[in-house]
C-alpha positions as CSV (number, residue, x, y, z in Angstrom):
1,X,7.4,1.6,-13.3
2,X,5.5,4.6,-14.5
3,X,7.6,6.8,-16.8
4,X,7.4,8.6,-20.1
5,X,11.2,8.5,-20.3
6,X,12.7,6.3,-23.0
7,X,15.3,4.9,-20.6
8,X,14.3,3.5,-17.2
9,X,15.6,5.3,-14.2
10,X,17.0,3.3,-11.2
11,X,17.1,4.7,-7.7
12,X,19.1,3.1,-5.0
13,X,21.6,4.1,-2.3
14,X,24.4,3.5,-4.8
15,X,23.0,5.5,-7.7
16,X,23.5,9.2,-8.5
17,X,20.2,10.9,-7.6
18,X,21.0,14.0,-9.6
19,X,19.1,12.8,-12.6
20,X,15.9,12.1,-10.6
21,X,16.2,15.5,-8.9
22,X,16.4,17.2,-12.3
23,X,13.3,15.2,-13.5
24,X,11.4,16.2,-10.4
25,X,12.4,19.9,-10.8
26,X,11.3,19.6,-14.5
27,X,7.9,18.1,-13.5
28,X,7.3,20.7,-10.8
29,X,8.1,23.5,-13.3
30,X,5.9,22.0,-16.0
31,X,3.0,21.6,-13.5
32,X,3.5,25.2,-12.2
33,X,4.0,23.8,-8.6
34,X,5.1,26.2,-5.9
35,X,8.4,25.8,-4.0
36,X,8.2,23.7,-0.8
37,X,7.1,25.7,2.2
38,X,9.5,26.4,5.1
39,X,9.6,23.5,7.6
40,X,8.3,20.9,5.1
41,X,10.9,18.5,6.4
42,X,9.5,18.7,9.9
43,X,6.3,17.0,8.7
44,X,8.0,13.8,7.5
45,X,7.2,11.0,9.8
46,X,9.8,8.5,10.7
47,X,8.7,4.9,10.9
48,X,11.6,3.0,12.5
49,X,9.4,-0.1,13.1
50,X,7.7,-0.1,9.7
51,X,8.2,-3.9,9.3
52,X,6.6,-4.4,12.7
53,X,3.7,-2.1,11.7
54,X,3.1,-4.2,8.5
55,X,3.3,-7.4,10.5
56,X,0.6,-6.1,12.8
57,X,-1.5,-4.9,9.9
58,X,-1.3,-8.4,8.4
59,X,-2.3,-10.0,11.6
60,X,-5.2,-7.6,12.0
61,X,-6.4,-8.2,8.4
62,X,-6.1,-12.0,8.8
63,X,-8.2,-11.8,12.0
64,X,-10.8,-9.5,10.4
65,X,-11.1,-11.7,7.3
66,X,-11.4,-14.8,9.4
67,X,-14.1,-13.2,11.6
68,X,-15.9,-11.9,8.5
69,X,-16.0,-15.2,6.7
70,X,-16.7,-17.3,9.7
71,X,-20.3,-16.0,9.7
72,X,-20.6,-16.9,6.0
73,X,-19.0,-20.3,6.5
74,X,-21.5,-21.1,9.4
75,X,-24.4,-20.0,7.2
76,X,-23.3,-22.2,4.4
77,X,-22.8,-25.1,6.7
78,X,-26.3,-24.6,8.2
79,X,-27.8,-24.3,4.7
80,X,-26.1,-27.5,3.5
81,X,-27.3,-29.3,6.6
82,X,-30.9,-28.1,6.0
83,X,-30.7,-29.2,2.3
84,X,-29.3,-32.6,3.3
85,X,-32.2,-33.0,5.9
86,X,-34.7,-32.2,3.2
87,X,-33.1,-34.6,0.8
88,X,-33.4,-37.4,3.3
């Protein structure tokens, strides 16, 4: 958790978010940030299948890593084979 507050702040569906809203307002004011523009809430994307998306990402990463390292593994195997042939 990144904070400069002496007491940790917990956010959950059962907590009062007033304190965090006050801290965000304080941060925005201290950083001289402008007010949110009209329609900002329309730009928020909804990801109802976020778990499915992460699962697909994991599969894609696993596949890409396997494909990437299969070339290196084959090269190592060939090199070891050549070294063993030279040794014999």
